[in-house]
Every structure is written in C-alpha cells, then in structure tokens.
N, C-alpha and C positions, 0 to 999 in steps of 0.2 A: 767379404765372406758372407754367404747366405745365412739366414736365421737358423737357429737350432729349434726344430719342431719337437724334439724328444720330450716326453712327459705324458701325463694323464690329463685328459680334457673332458669336462662335463658339459653337455648341451644346455644352453640357456635359452636361445631363441631359434625358431624354425619357420622362417617366413616363406610362404608360397610353396611349401613342401608338397601339398596335395596336388597343385598344378603340375609340378615336376613328375609326380607319380602317375598322373593321368597321361602325360606325354609319353611315358614309358609303357602305357597300356596295362598298368597294374589294376587288378580288379577292385571293385568297391570295398568289399570286406577287408581285404589286405591293406588298402589305403587307410581305412579307418583305424585299424590296429596300428599301422606304422606311424601315423601322425600323433598318436597318443603316447608313444614310447619315450622313455628317457634313454638317451644314448650316452655312452662313454667312448671316447677315442683314446687308444693307447698307441703312442708313436715312438718308435725306436729309429734313430737316425745315426748312421755312421758315414759321414761325408755325404756322398751322393747316393748311398744305399738306404732304402727306407723299408720299414715294416709298419703298416697301419692296421690296427685292429679296431673295428667298430663293434661295440658290444651293446646288446640290449637283452631284455627278457624274452623277446620274440625270436630274433635271429642275430647271428654274429657274422661278420664279414672280415676276411683278412686279405690284405693286398701287400705284396712285396715287389719292389721294383728298384731299378737303378736309373737315375736321371740320365736322359740321352739315349737309352736303349729301348727300342720298341719291343713290346711283349704281347703275347696272346693272353687275354683276360676273359675268363668265364664269370659272368656276374651272378654266380650261384647264390641263391637266397635273396637276390634283389629282383631282377627281371629275367634272369636265366638266359642271357644272350652271350654270344661270343663276339668280342670286339678286339680290334688291334689298338693298343694303347701306347702312347708316347708321352712321357713326362719331361718337361724342360723347365729351366729356371728363366723367369722374366723378372729381372731384378731380384727382390726377396720373395717373389711368389713362385710357388710350384704350380705349373700349368699342365694339365693333362688333356690331350685330344684323343678321342675315341672314335675309330672308324668302324662302322657296322651298318645295320639296317636303319638306324635312326640318325637323322641329320643333326648337325650342330650339337653333338654330345660331348661332354667333358666336364672338367671341374678345375677350380683354382683354390689353393690353400695359401693363406698368409697369416702372419702374426702382427698384432698391434697391441703393445703393452702385455697384459696377461690374458689376452683373448686370441683364440684361433678362429679364423674365418674360413668358411667353406662355401664357395659359390658353385652350385650344380646347374648345368644347362642340358637341355634336350629339346631339340626343335625350337619353338618359341618360348618355352617355359624356363624361368630362372628362379632358383631357390637360394636363399641365403641362410646358412646356419652359423650360429655363433656359439663357441665353446669357451668356457672359462677354465683356466689352469687349476687343477686340483693339486694342492701341495702334498 
C-alpha cells in the first residue's frame, strides 16, 4: 500500500530552487520573491485521487489528479504553461512527467518519517524541497 500523503506540510529547505525557476524562464524579480517565500502544502488523498494545494503569501497553486490518468495542466501562477501531466506510483513515490515545451519536466513526491520530499526537474535543473509535517 502506498504512503498516505494527507496532511499539512511546512517548507523547511529549498535547495537549488532558483536554478529550477531559471530553467522555467521565470523573470528575475519573480524568482527573488519566490525563493524568499514560506510555503505550506496541504494534501488530501483518497486512494489514488489527490488534491495538492501549495500556499504562500505571494501565490497559491492547486493541483487535482488521479494516479494513472493523464490530464491537461495549466501551470497558472507558476510559469503559465500548458502541459500534459501523468502521475504514477514508483514504489512509494508519486512521479509526474509533464510534456510540453520544456524538456525533462516533472516532479517526484515521497515521504520519509515526518518529512515530505519534492524533487522538481526542468531540463538540467533539479530542485529538492523538504517539508515537515505540521500537526
């Protein structure tokens, strides 16, 4: 049985986030704001159905999907691109591949202990974010 991602998660570390934002062609001013933000993730999981909310004082982003079902995603508030996204299980990891104008784009989520890990990729950039469960 895959891990239960449900809960509220607070960002602790954000390694190489600026490199990832550069790969997405995010402008300088927006990058500087984004890397300084505190983020909270709220995850609701019902089997293979997920709702992820990424909340900050600058922008919020909501993503709803079912594992194994490809969907059209508009990354509104991030880089404003249209991508085809597909999330699958690889063991206990949620792995998303995104097809669009940027190569090697996607993410992986997994849990170790009371930490939620998020690896973001775009082209050659890889960012690792670590969130701690908030009780």
